N, C-alpha and C positions, 0 to 999 in steps of 0.2 A: 333806572328804571327797574331793572330785574332786583334790585337788593333794597329798596324805597316801596312805603304802602304807592298801591296803585290811584292814578290819580280820576279816575274814573271808574269804576267797579260796574263793570257789568255781566249776565253770563252767558253773553258774546264769549268772553277773554277766560272762563271758570272750566277749569278742569276735571269737572262732576257735568258739565252741560256735552251734550250735540244739538246738530241743530238737526230740526224734523223738518225734509223736505217737500217744496210748495207751500211752505207759511214761513211765516216770520218767526215762528215758537220753535223753543229748543226742550230737551228732556233734560232735565237735570235728572242725577241719582238717587238725590237728594230729595225734592221737590214735587217728582213727577214733573209736570209738562205748564212750562212759563212762558211768559215772552223774553224778549233776549236782554230786555234792558230790566230784569228783574235782575234781583240782590238779594242775601239769605246772608246768612250767620257762616255759612258754611263756606261762602266764597274763599277760594285760591287760584291763583294770579296763573294762568298758562303762556309763556311767551310764544309759544308755536304759535297761539292760535293767532295774534295783534297779523294783520297783515301791513306791511312796511309799503308807502307808497313811493316810489322814484322823485327828485325834483326837478320841474321841469324845466330844461335849460333853454333860453332863450338866446337865439344866435344874433350875437350884434354886429356879428361885420357882415349885416345887412345895414347898419345904418348908418347916415353919416352925419356932420356937423350940420349940412344944412336941415334936416328932418327934424331938428329941434327949433329953428328961429323962427323969431313971431316976425 
């Protein structure tokens, strides 16, 4: 993802944007105050702004074969 085009560009992931506290708006150095879904021609992806959520692990040891019988 770092070396290819971003699938869903948004100001939330842009180098030039910073979030405004208390709102869902962003302060862009190029466009001023914009919504977090706004995209302009100056968009530049910042890898560090993406929040990666860990996968949820299922506890398979709790289940038995009888749990899946009809």
